[in-house]
C-alpha positions in Angstrom: 33.2 0.3 106.1 29.9 -1.6 106.0 26.5 0.1 105.9 23.5 -1.5 107.6 20.1 -0.8 106.1 17.1 -0.9 108.4 14.6 -3.6 107.4 11.4 -2.1 108.6 8.4 -3.5 106.8 5.9 -1.3 108.6 7.0 2.1 107.6 4.7 5.1 107.6 3.5 6.8 104.5 5.6 9.7 105.4 8.8 7.6 104.7 7.8 7.5 101.0 8.4 11.2 100.9 12.0 10.8 101.8 14.4 11.4 99.0 16.1 8.3 97.5 19.3 10.2 97.1 19.5 10.6 100.9 21.8 7.9 102.4 20.9 6.3 105.7 22.7 7.7 108.7 26.2 6.3 109.2 26.5 5.2 105.5 28.9 6.6 103.0 27.1 8.4 100.2 29.4 7.0 97.5 28.7 3.4 98.6 25.0 4.1 98.7 25.0 5.3 95.2 27.1 2.3 94.0 24.6 0.0 95.6 21.7 1.7 93.9 23.4 1.5 90.6 24.2 -2.1 91.0 20.6 -2.9 92.0 19.3 -1.2 88.9 21.8 -3.1 86.7 20.7 -6.3 88.4 17.0 -5.6 87.7 17.7 -4.7 84.1 19.9 -7.8 83.6 17.2 -10.0 85.1 14.5 -8.5 82.8 16.8 -8.9 79.7 17.5 -12.5 80.7 13.8 -13.2 81.1 13.1 -11.7 77.7 15.9 -13.6 76.0 14.7 -16.8 77.6 11.2 -16.3 76.2 12.6 -15.4 72.8 14.8 -18.5 72.9 11.9 -20.7 73.7 9.9 -19.1 70.8 12.8 -19.6 68.4 13.2 -23.2 69.5 9.5 -23.8 68.8 9.8 -22.0 65.5 12.8 -24.1 64.6 10.9 -27.3 65.3 8.0 -26.1 63.2 10.3 -25.0 60.3 12.1 -28.4 60.5 8.8 -30.2 60.0 7.9 -27.9 57.1 11.3 -28.4 55.6 10.8 -32.2 55.6 7.3 -31.8 54.1 8.7 -29.5 51.4 11.6 -31.8 50.7 9.2 -34.7 50.2 7.0 -32.5 47.9 10.0 -31.5 45.9 11.1 -35.1 45.4 7.6 -36.0 44.4 7.4 -33.0 42.0 10.7 -34.0 40.4 9.4 -37.5 39.9 6.2 -36.2 38.3 8.2 -33.9 36.0 10.4 -36.8 34.9 7.3 -38.9 34.3 5.6 -36.1 32.4 8.7 -35.5 30.3 9.0 -39.1 29.5 5.3 -39.3 28.6 5.5 -36.1 26.5 8.5 -37.4 24.6 6.7 -40.7 23.9 3.6 -38.8 22.7 5.7 -36.4 20.6 7.4 -39.3 18.9 4.0 -40.5 17.8 3.1 -37.2 16.0 3.9 -36.9 12.3 6.1 -34.0 11.6 7.5 -32.5 8.4 11.2 -32.1 8.4 13.1 -30.7 5.4 16.0 -33.0 4.3 18.4 -33.2 1.4 18.2 -35.8 -1.3 21.2 -37.7 0.2 19.4 -38.1 3.5 16.4 -39.9 1.9 16.4 -43.7 2.1 13.6 -46.1 1.4 14.0 -48.0 4.7 11.6 -48.9 7.5 11.9 -49.7 11.2 9.5 -51.1 13.8 9.2 -48.8 16.8 8.0 -49.9 20.3 7.8 -46.8 22.4 6.4 -48.7 25.5 9.5 -50.9 25.7 12.2 -48.5 26.7 15.0 -50.9 27.4 14.5 -52.8 24.2 17.3 -52.6 21.6 16.4 -50.9 18.3 15.2 -53.3 15.6 17.1 -53.8 12.3 16.3 -51.6 9.3 14.6 -53.3 6.4 13.5 -52.5 2.9 9.7 -52.1 2.1 7.8 -55.2 1.0 6.2 -53.3 -2.0 6.3 -49.9 -3.6 2.6 -49.1 -3.6 3.0 -46.1 -1.3 6.3 -45.0 -2.7 7.3 -42.6 -5.5 10.2 -43.6 -7.7 12.4 -41.0 -9.4 15.2 -41.5 -11.9 18.4 -39.5 -11.3 18.0 -37.7 -14.6 14.5 -36.6 -13.8 15.6 -35.4 -10.3 18.4 -33.5 -11.9 16.0 -31.8 -14.3 13.8 -30.8 -11.4 16.8 -29.2 -9.7 17.8 -27.4 -12.9 14.2 -26.2 -13.3 14.4 -24.5 -9.9 17.4 -22.5 -11.1 15.8 -21.7 -14.4 12.7 -20.4 -12.7 14.8 -18.1 -10.6 16.5 -16.7 -13.7 13.2 -16.4 -15.5 11.7 -14.6 -12.5 14.6 -12.1 -12.4 14.2 -11.5 -16.2 10.4 -11.0 -15.8 11.0 -8.5 -13.1 13.5 -6.6 -15.1 11.2 -6.6 -18.1 8.4 -5.4 -15.8 10.5 -2.5 -14.6 11.3 -1.6 -18.2 7.6 -1.7 -19.1 6.8 0.4 -16.1 9.3 3.1 -17.2 8.1 3.1 -20.8 4.5 3.3 -19.6 5.4 6.2 -17.3 7.1 8.0 -20.3 4.0 7.3 -22.4 1.8 8.7 -19.7 3.8 11.9 -19.5 3.7 12.3 -23.3 0.0 11.7 -23.3 -0.5 14.3 -20.6 1.5 16.9 -22.6 -0.5 16.0 -25.7 -3.8 16.3 -23.8 -2.7 19.7 -22.5 -1.9 20.8 -26.1 -5.3 19.5 -27.3 -7.1 21.3 -24.4 -5.3 24.6 -25.4 -6.3 24.1 -29.0 -9.9 23.4 -27.9 -9.9 26.5 -25.9 -8.6 28.5 -28.8 -11.1 26.9 -31.1 -13.9 27.9 -28.6 -12.6 31.4 -28.4 -12.6 31.7 -32.2 -16.2 30.4 -32.3 -17.2 32.9 -29.7 -15.6 35.7 -31.7 -17.1 34.5 -35.0 -20.5 33.3 -34.0 -21.1 34.5 -30.4 -21.5 30.9 -29.1 -20.1 27.4 -29.3 -20.8 25.7 -32.7 -20.8 21.9 -33.3 -19.6 20.2 -36.5 -23.1 19.4 -37.5 -24.1 23.0 -37.2 -21.1 24.1 -39.2 -22.0 21.6 -41.9 -25.6 22.7 -42.0 -24.5 26.3 -42.0 -22.0 25.7 -44.9 -24.7 23.9 -46.9 -27.3 26.6 -46.2 -24.8 29.4 -47.0 -23.9 27.6 -50.2 -27.6 27.2 -51.1 -28.3 30.8 -50.3 -25.3 32.0 -52.3 -26.3 29.9 -55.2 -29.8 31.4 -55.1 -28.3 34.9 -55.0 -26.0 34.0 -57.9 -28.9 32.7 -59.9 -30.8 35.9 -59.2 -27.9 38.2 -60.0 -26.5 36.2 -62.9 -28.5 38.3 -65.3 -27.3 41.6 -63.9 -23.6 41.0 -63.2 -22.0 37.8 -64.1 -18.4 38.8 -63.3 -18.9 39.6 -59.5 -21.2 36.6 -59.1 -18.6 34.3 -60.5 -15.9 35.7 -58.1 -18.3 35.4 -55.2 -19.2 31.9 -56.1 -15.5 31.0 -56.2 -14.9 32.5 -52.8 -17.9 30.7 -51.4 -16.7 27.4 -52.8 -13.2 28.0 -51.3 -14.7 28.8 -47.9 -17.0 25.7 -48.1 -14.1 23.5 -49.0 -12.0 24.9 -46.1 -14.9 24.3 -43.7 -15.4 20.8 -44.9 -11.6 20.1 -44.7 -11.5 21.5 -41.1 -14.5 19.4 -40.1 -13.2 16.2 -41.6 -9.7 16.9 -40.0 -11.4 17.5 -36.6 -13.4 14.3 -36.9 -10.2 12.3 -37.8 -8.5 13.8 -34.8 -11.3 12.8 -32.5 -11.2 9.2 -33.9 -7.4 9.1 -33.3 -7.8 10.4 -29.8 -10.4 7.7 -29.1 -8.1 5.0 -30.4 -5.2 6.4 -28.3 -7.4 6.4 -25.2 -8.4 2.8 -25.9 -4.7 1.8 -26.4 -3.8 3.5 -23.1 -6.6 1.6 -21.3 -5.4 -1.7 -22.7 -1.9 -0.9 -21.6 -3.1 -0.1 -18.1 -5.1 -3.4 -18.0 -2.1 -5.4 -19.1 0.1 -3.6 -16.6 -2.3 -4.5 -13.8 -2.5 -8.2 -14.9 1.3 -8.3 -15.1 1.6 -6.9 -11.6 -0.9 -9.4 -10.2 0.9 -12.3 -11.9 4.2 -11.1 -10.5 2.7 -10.8 -7.0 1.1 -14.3 -7.2 4.4 -16.1 -7.8 7.5 -16.0 -9.9 7.1 -19.5 -11.3 3.6 -18.9 -12.7 4.7 -15.6 -14.3 7.7 -17.1 -15.9 5.6 -19.9 -17.4 3.0 -17.5 -18.6 5.6 -15.3 -20.2 7.2 -18.3 -21.9 3.8 -19.4 -23.3 2.8 -16.0 -24.6 6.1 -14.1 -25.1 4.8 -12.3 -28.2 2.4 -10.2 -26.0 5.2 -8.1 -24.6 6.7 -7.5 -28.0 3.3 -6.5 -29.4 2.9 -4.1 -26.4 6.2 -2.5 -27.1 5.4 -2.1 -30.7 2.1 -0.5 -29.7 3.9 1.9 -27.5 6.2 2.9 -30.3 3.3 3.3 -32.7 1.5 5.4 -30.0 4.5 7.8 -29.9 4.6 8.1 -33.6 0.8 8.8 -33.7 1.2 11.4 -31.0 4.0 13.1 -33.0 1.9 13.1 -36.2 -1.1 14.5 -34.2 1.0 17.4 -32.9 2.1 18.1 -36.5 -1.6 18.0 -37.6 -2.6 20.3 -34.8 0.1 22.8 -35.9 -1.2 22.6 -39.4 -4.8 23.2 -38.2 -3.6 26.2 -36.3 -2.0 27.6 -39.4 -5.2 26.9 -41.4 -7.3 28.6 -38.7 -5.0 31.7 -38.9 -5.4 31.8 -42.7 -9.1 31.4 -42.3 -9.1 34.4 -40.0 -7.1 36.5 -42.4 -9.5 35.8 -45.2 -12.3 37.3 -43.2 -14.8 34.5 -44.0 -17.9 34.1 -41.8 -21.0 32.0 -41.6 -24.4 33.6 -41.6 -25.9 33.3 -38.0 -29.4 32.8 -39.5 -28.3 29.4 -40.7 -26.9 28.4 -37.3 -29.6 29.8 -35.0 -32.7 30.1 -37.3 -35.0 33.1 -38.1 -35.8 33.7 -34.4 -32.8 35.9 -33.9 -33.6 38.9 -36.1 -30.9 41.2 -34.6 -28.2 39.2 -36.4 -30.1 38.5 -39.7 -31.3 42.1 -40.1 -27.9 43.6 -39.7 -26.3 41.1 -42.0 -29.0 41.2 -44.6 -29.3 45.0 -44.6 -25.5 45.4 -44.9 -25.4 42.8 -47.6 -28.3 44.5 -49.6 -26.6 47.9 -49.2 -23.4 46.5 -50.5 -25.1 44.8 -53.3 -27.3 47.7 -54.4 -24.5 50.0 -55.4 -22.9 47.2 -57.4 -26.2 46.6 -59.3 -26.6 50.3 -59.9 
């Protein structure tokens, strides 16, 4: 069944209000819906075709444009490759003109020359020829060249020996330093004990000069007393003079021993300073180069032997010094047991009456009963 649609162009505005789902009279509703669906599909297809046509035209234009660009880029690539080849060729030619240092073996060295023509690329290489003269050449004999090679090996051996000797010297120096520190600690302890003894005996620190002056003054004073009391009692005066002489000798011996120890310590410090200086010089020479160190050691090889002997002597001196210190300690102990003392008036003068008066009064009180 066919459905005829009225084709009225002049419809009223009221017809717009009619529902689209309503079919015309006498038309099947299913057919009407199919027709509407087909019409929508047609409109949509036409719109898609138009859009695809426009897109196709744009793609075609873009293709033409890209084809032109591709041709331009291809030409540029070809030109760039040509420029690169030209640059590489020019760079190689210039690099061949630069003088370079290349390490070679003796078997690769030949006194031959060739004439190079870098601008003529297709030209065959010229023949090799000998030099016309030897003004710019250095000629070695095979024996001299062999000695130079052997010298390289000898320098390596000497460098290793110098390093081993340096390590041994470093160890011995470290041992000497430790022994020196221990000895200095013992000396410091003895100095502290000596100062404590001075504080107990004299109430303050006393120098060797003061001790010597005190000993001389005490001896003079004792001699005067002996001279005054010689007429009264010769026996006690003789004993006292002997005791004073013994004490004076003890003080003189202690002072001379201390001076000798100071001189020995000064010598030891100088020896240690010289060893440090030689150690620094040896390190610098080893750092500057093995060959120079080996040559210097060969020229002055007795220096190391002398240094080792000095180190051995230093150890012996340190041991002797320890023994002397022990002897001094024993002498100081004996000196304490004897009860000897030095008159403070001799050390500090007559301006300290509180020492002199007590000593003098006690001495006079002790002497008066004897005289009586």
